[in-house]
Each structure stands twice: as C-alpha cells, then as structure tokens.
C-alpha positions in Angstrom: -0.2 0.2 -0.1 1.1 3.6 -0.7 0.7 6.2 1.7 -2.0 7.6 0.0 -3.7 4.2 0.6 -3.1 3.3 4.2 -4.8 7.0 4.9 -7.8 6.0 2.6 -8.1 2.6 4.1 -7.8 4.7 7.8 -10.5 7.3 6.8 -12.8 4.6 5.5 -12.0 3.0 8.9 -13.4 6.1 11.1 -16.2 6.4 8.5 -17.5 3.0 9.1 -17.1 3.6 12.6 -19.7 6.4 12.3 -23.2 6.2 13.2 -24.0 10.0 13.3 -25.9 12.6 14.1 -25.6 15.9 11.5 -24.7 19.8 11.7 -26.2 21.6 9.9 -28.4 24.8 8.5 -29.0 26.6 12.0 -32.9 27.7 10.9 -34.5 25.8 13.5 -36.3 27.4 16.7 -34.7 26.6 20.0 -37.3 24.0 20.8 -36.9 22.3 17.6 -32.9 22.2 18.1 -33.5 20.5 21.9 -36.0 18.0 20.1 -33.4 16.9 17.5 -30.8 16.8 20.5 -32.9 14.6 22.5 -33.6 12.3 19.7 -29.8 12.3 19.1 -28.8 11.5 22.5 -31.2 8.8 22.7 -30.3 7.2 19.9 -26.3 7.4 21.2 -27.6 5.7 24.5 -29.0 3.0 22.6 -25.8 2.8 20.0 -23.3 2.3 23.0 -25.5 -0.7 24.3 -25.7 -2.6 21.1 -22.0 -3.4 21.1 -22.6 -5.1 17.6 -24.0 -4.6 14.0 -24.4 -5.7 10.4 -23.0 -3.3 8.0 -22.8 -2.6 4.3 -21.3 0.4 3.1 -20.9 1.5 -0.5 -17.4 3.9 -0.5 -16.8 5.7 -3.7 -13.1 7.8 -3.7 -13.2 11.6 -6.2 -10.8 13.9 -7.1 -7.8 11.6 -6.3 -4.5 13.2 -6.6 -3.3 10.5 -8.9 -6.3 10.1 -10.4 -7.2 6.9 -8.5 -10.7 7.0 -8.3 -13.2 4.3 -7.6 -15.7 2.2 -5.8 -15.2 0.1 -2.8 -18.2 -2.4 -1.5 -17.8 -3.4 1.9 -20.0 -5.8 4.7 -19.8 -8.1 7.2 -20.0 -7.4 11.2 -18.0 -4.9 13.6 -18.7 -4.8 17.2 -17.1 -2.0 20.2 -16.2 -2.5 23.9 -14.1 -4.4 22.5 -13.4 -3.6 19.4 -14.1 -6.4 16.5 -14.3 -6.7 12.9 -14.7 -9.5 10.2 -15.3 -7.3 6.9 -15.0 -7.9 3.1 -14.3 -5.7 0.4 -14.7 -5.9 -3.3 -13.8 -3.9 -5.8 -11.4 -1.9 -3.9 -8.0 -3.3 -4.4 -6.5 -0.6 -6.4 -7.8 2.0 -4.1 -6.3 0.5 -1.4 -3.1 -0.6 -2.7 -3.5 -3.8 -3.5 -2.5 -3.1 -7.2 -4.6 -4.3 -10.3 -3.3 -8.0 -9.7 -4.6 -7.6 -6.1 -7.3 -10.1 -5.2 -10.9 -9.0 -6.5 -12.5 -9.8 -2.4 -9.9 -8.6 0.5 -11.5 -10.2 3.9 -10.1 -7.8 6.8 -10.6 -8.7 10.6 -9.9 -6.2 13.8 -8.8 -8.2 17.1 -7.0 -7.8 20.1 -6.1 -4.0 18.7 -4.6 -5.3 15.4 -5.6 -5.0 11.9 -4.9 -8.3 9.6 -6.1 -8.2 5.7 -6.5 -11.4 3.6 -4.2 -10.1 0.8 -4.8 -13.0 -1.5 -2.9 -16.0 -3.3 -1.2 -14.3 -5.4 0.6 -11.6 -3.3 1.5 -14.9 -0.7 4.1 -15.7 -3.6 5.9 -12.3 -2.6 5.4 -13.3 1.3 6.6 -16.6 2.3 3.5 -18.2 1.2 1.9 -16.2 4.2 -1.6 -14.8 2.8 -2.5 -12.5 6.0 -0.7 -8.9 6.7 -1.0 -7.8 10.2 -0.7 -4.3 11.6 -0.3 -4.3 15.4 -1.6 -0.8 16.2 -0.2 -1.1 19.9 3.1 -1.9 18.5 3.2 1.0 16.3 2.5 3.4 19.1 5.0 1.7 21.4 7.8 1.9 19.0 6.9 5.8 17.7 6.5 6.7 21.5 9.8 5.6 22.2 11.9 6.9 19.5 9.3 10.1 19.6 8.7 9.6 16.1 5.0 10.9 15.2 5.7 10.9 11.8 6.8 7.6 11.7 3.7 6.4 13.1 1.2 8.8 11.1 2.5 7.1 8.4 2.2 3.6 9.7 -1.3 3.8 10.7 -2.7 6.6 8.6 -5.5 6.9 11.1 -6.1 3.2 11.3 -6.1 3.3 14.7 -9.6 5.5 14.8 -11.1 2.1 13.9 -11.3 1.7 17.7 -13.9 4.5 17.7 -17.5 3.2 18.4 -20.4 4.6 16.5 -21.8 6.0 20.0 -18.8 7.8 19.9 -19.0 9.4 16.7 -22.4 10.7 17.8 -21.4 12.3 20.8 -18.8 14.3 18.8 -21.8 15.2 16.8 -24.3 16.3 19.2 -22.1 19.0 20.4 -23.0 20.9 17.3 -25.6 23.7 18.1 -27.2 23.3 14.6 -28.8 19.8 14.0 -31.7 19.7 11.5 -34.8 17.3 11.1 -35.8 16.8 7.6 -38.7 14.5 7.7 -39.8 10.9 7.7 -38.7 8.6 5.3 -39.3 4.5 4.9 -35.6 2.7 4.6 -36.0 -1.1 3.3 -39.2 -0.7 4.3 -38.6 0.8 7.8 -39.9 4.3 9.1 -37.2 6.5 9.6 -36.6 10.2 10.9 -33.8 12.0 8.5 -31.4 14.5 10.1 -28.8 16.5 7.5 -26.0 19.0 8.2 -22.1 19.5 7.9 -19.3 19.7 10.3 -15.8 21.1 9.8 -12.8 19.7 11.7 -12.2 23.0 13.6 -16.2 22.2 15.1 -15.3 18.7 16.0 -12.1 20.5 18.1 -14.0 22.9 19.8 -16.5 20.4 21.0 -17.3 20.7 24.6 -20.0 19.6 27.0 -21.3 16.8 24.3 -18.3 15.0 24.7 -18.4 14.9 28.8 -20.2 11.6 27.6 -17.4 10.0 27.2 -13.8 9.7 29.5 -11.1 11.6 28.8 -8.8 8.8 26.7 -11.9 8.2 24.5 -12.3 11.6 23.8 -8.7 12.4 23.1 -8.7 8.9 21.1 -11.6 10.0 19.1 -10.7 13.7 18.2 -6.6 12.4 17.4 -8.1 9.8 15.1 -9.9 12.4 12.8 -7.0 14.3 12.5 -5.0 11.6 11.6 -7.2 10.5 9.0 -6.8 13.9 7.1 -10.3 14.9 7.0 -11.2 18.5 6.7 -15.4 18.6 6.5 -18.1 16.2 5.9 -21.5 16.5 5.1 -24.1 13.8 6.7 -27.8 12.3 6.2 -28.6 10.2 9.0 -32.0 8.1 9.3 -32.8 6.7 12.8 -35.7 4.2 13.2 -38.5 3.9 16.2 -36.0 1.9 18.1 -33.7 4.9 18.3 -31.4 3.0 16.2 -29.0 4.7 13.1 -30.3 2.7 10.0 -28.7 4.5 7.0 -25.7 7.1 7.0 -24.6 9.0 4.1 -21.5 10.5 4.4 -19.6 13.2 2.1 -16.0 14.0 3.3 -13.1 16.5 1.8 -9.7 15.3 2.7 -6.3 16.0 2.2 -5.7 13.3 -0.5 -9.3 13.8 -2.1 -13.2 13.5 -1.9 -15.1 10.5 -0.5 -18.5 9.6 -0.5 -19.9 6.8 1.8 -23.5 5.2 2.2 -24.0 2.7 5.1 -27.0 0.5 6.2 -27.2 -1.2 9.2 -29.0 -3.9 10.9 -29.2 -6.9 13.3 -27.8 -4.5 16.0 -26.7 -6.5 19.1 -25.8 -9.8 16.9 -23.2 -12.3 18.0 -19.7 -11.3 16.5 -16.8 -13.6 17.2 -13.6 -12.6 15.1 -10.4 -14.9 15.6 -6.8 -13.6 14.2 -5.6 -15.6 11.6 -2.7 -18.3 12.5 0.3 -17.0 13.1 1.9 -19.0 10.2 -0.4 -17.6 7.5 0.6 -14.0 8.6 3.3 -11.4 7.9 4.1 -8.6 10.8 4.5 -5.5 9.3 6.5 -4.4 12.2 8.7 -7.5 12.3 9.5 -5.8 8.9 10.2 -2.5 10.3 12.2 -4.0 12.5 14.6 -6.3 9.9 15.0 -2.9 8.6 16.2 -1.3 11.2 18.5 -3.9 11.9 19.9 -3.4 8.4 20.5 0.4 9.0 22.4 0.0 12.2 24.6 -2.8 11.7 26.9 -2.2 9.4 29.5 -4.8 10.5 33.0 -4.2 9.3 33.8 -6.7 6.4 36.0 -9.9 7.7 38.3 -8.8 4.8 39.4 -5.7 2.8 37.0 -5.9 -0.3 38.7 -6.0 -3.8 38.7 -2.8 -5.8 35.5 -2.4 -7.3 33.8 -5.2 -5.1 30.9 -4.3 -2.2 32.1 -4.4 1.5 30.4 -7.3 2.9 30.2 -8.7 6.3 30.6 -11.6 8.4 27.9 -13.5 6.3 29.7 -12.6 3.1 26.3 -10.9 2.0 27.1 -7.4 0.5 25.6 -4.7 2.8 24.2 -2.9 0.1 22.2 -6.2 -1.0 20.9 -6.6 2.6 19.5 -3.3 2.7 18.0 -3.0 -0.9 16.1 -6.3 -0.3 14.7 -4.9 2.7 14.1 -1.6 1.1 11.9 -3.8 -1.4 10.4 -6.1 0.9 8.6 -2.9 2.8 7.9 -1.3 -0.5 6.0 -4.5 -1.6 3.8 -4.0 1.6 2.9 -0.6 0.4 5.3 1.6 2.9 6.4 4.8 1.4 10.3 4.7 2.1 10.8 7.8 0.1 8.1 10.0 1.4 9.0 9.2 5.0 11.8 11.9 6.5 12.7 10.0 9.3 13.3 6.4 7.1 15.5 8.9 4.8 17.4 10.2 7.1 18.4 6.8 8.4 18.9 5.9 4.9 21.2 8.7 4.4 23.5 8.0 7.6 23.4 4.5 6.4 25.2 5.6 3.2 27.7 8.0 5.1 28.6 4.8 7.4 29.2 2.8 3.9 31.3 5.6 2.4 33.3 5.7 5.6 33.7 2.2 5.9 35.2 2.1 2.3 37.5 5.1 2.6 38.9 3.1 5.9 39.4 -0.1 3.8 41.1 1.4 1.0 43.8 3.4 3.6 44.0 -0.1 5.6 45.0 -1.4 1.7 47.5 1.2 1.2 48.9 0.8 4.3 49.5 -3.1 3.9 51.1 -2.5 0.7 53.4 0.2 2.0 54.5 -2.3 4.9 55.0 -4.9 2.1 57.2 -2.8 0.3 59.1 -1.4 2.8 
C-alpha cells in the first residue's frame, strides 16, 4: 500500500465507525433544536448499548491526487467495547493499494488491537506463502513513542487506529454542534425512520465540549486524534434513525487532503453475536517485524572480515554485501506499501547508513594502502 492508500483505509475505517448525528443549517427554533438533540442523545445511548451491528458500505473516492478514483463495497459485522471487525471488501483493491493484480475480494479482521488483511494467494507468493498481513497498532504506538517519531506512526497507521472508535463516540461528537436539523420522515428498506441532515468541519470537532463529557478523557482524546490523523477537513451527513432509536442508514461526504469520499452505509441486526479470531501465525506477515528488520539493516554496518577488492562491495560476516541486504529490506517494505521515499525519518537513516558505508570503504582503502606500503618497505 502507498501512503495515500493507508490513509484512505484509515479514513474509511473512521467513516465506517460513524453512526452519526449531523450539524447543519441552523434555521430551526430552540425547541426544535432541543428535540433533535434529545432524539440523537437517545440514539447515542441505544447504539452504545448494542455493541455490535451488521453493516454494508459503498465507498466512492473522487478527485484523487493521481486520478485513482473508484468504488468499493464493504460488508460484514463489527463490534465495539471491545473493538471487533470481520468485513469483506470487493472492488476496492487498487483504491487501497493492493494493485491491479490484487485479489477481487479482501477480507479484513480487527481483533486484539490488530488489523489483519487477507491479501490473496498471488500476494502470498511474495510473502513466503503467507496471505495475511498484520498491523499491530499497539506495537506501532509503542515503537513511535519510544523513538518520539510521531511522523512515522502517522504514516504507518494512516488513521487506522481510529477504527477503535465506536459509533456512539462519533454521535457524541456531532451532538456538540448547535445546528442539528430534522428533515422529515422516510422509509428505509420498508422501515419508518427520521431523517437528519447537516455538515461539520474539523474546527467544529476540535471545539467540541459539553456533549463529549459523555466520553471519558481517553475516549475523547482518541476520537479527536483519530479524526485529525485521518486527514478529514469537512463532512456532510445524512442520517436516518428508526423507531427503536437506532441508525439504519448514513450517507457521508468527506473532503480530505487526498481527495473526496462519499459513503452510503446501511445498518441492521444490532446486538448480533460477533466472534472474530486472528489468522494463524504461520499464515501471517507482521509489518512491525519487517520494520524491525529494516532497522537492524540500517544500524548494523558491521566491518568486513577481509578488505574488499577494488570495485567489490564490502561484506559482513555472512559474506552478503551490505548494500544488497539493505536493498532487499527496502524492496520488502515497498511490496507491503510503505512509502520509504516519502518518510523523512527513514530517509534520514538511509543517508546516515550511506555515509557509514562511504566511511567504511574509505577506511578499507586506507588499510589496503597501508598494507601495500608495509609490504614494499
């Protein structure tokens, strides 16, 4: 996946979690606003208690920086408190960085704070026969926290950590807006539902106050941080709530730093049983382990056992050229979609490693010259 693809995946994950109220026109009376607020608050409470739901999303990307537009369909089940997800995506492989040769369907699981993606049999050929790719967001946060590298964490997660926000949290955020508007009544799949419409900016999100008191401090911080990391600038929302105070349909239009996204979502089966199991370790490639391997390749520029002959690359104890090891590690990361060239921290480490190799070659040349002088002397 490219950096844009990871961000898109994270933005979609954020949007998928949105069972939202909406902010908008601001022309209703105070009494009507209170009625809308009461309705959305009731829906918030019912949604929070449900904890699971069956979902179906149709996501369309437009105005992408490289013309990479298109539509993806995602369906399955998800849960919150604890966060669980088992979704299947069709038609969106290229949008999310799987490439033109990627699988027609990609299954995504979220369990134990980790995201797993089934990249298909073709991708498994380049991953030692393993078809599942794992991103442990807890490990990403720990690594970036230790090194203070927030830019690296942002690139790796692309907002994917925002998936741990449940729909009730998103509704609590939008309830803060003073301009919620009820449009009317409409039947959705034969079910009567109340229709709400509006828009919200990131600035309004960040100014949210009293309504977010429904969330504890950690939940509120995760919610706002996730929205900022996803690159969302504004979004327009259409929301339908049924007679049981549960959202049944949401239409969201988002303006983002990497293009625009429209999503139509339908929800049913609140409270359905959800069981998600992680794929077997033997069938999984861990992205964090890939980064650890790259880090070792960068940090370990061991001196050669013997001085290299002129024109030959320096080698370590295993007789493998250092440059070859680095090139292989970089290739592995690029195949997993890591934007090596676009990451300042990785580029800095690469330059340091290149300088270390130059210093090593210079030292070897001086040693060879010294040995030659000793022999003739």
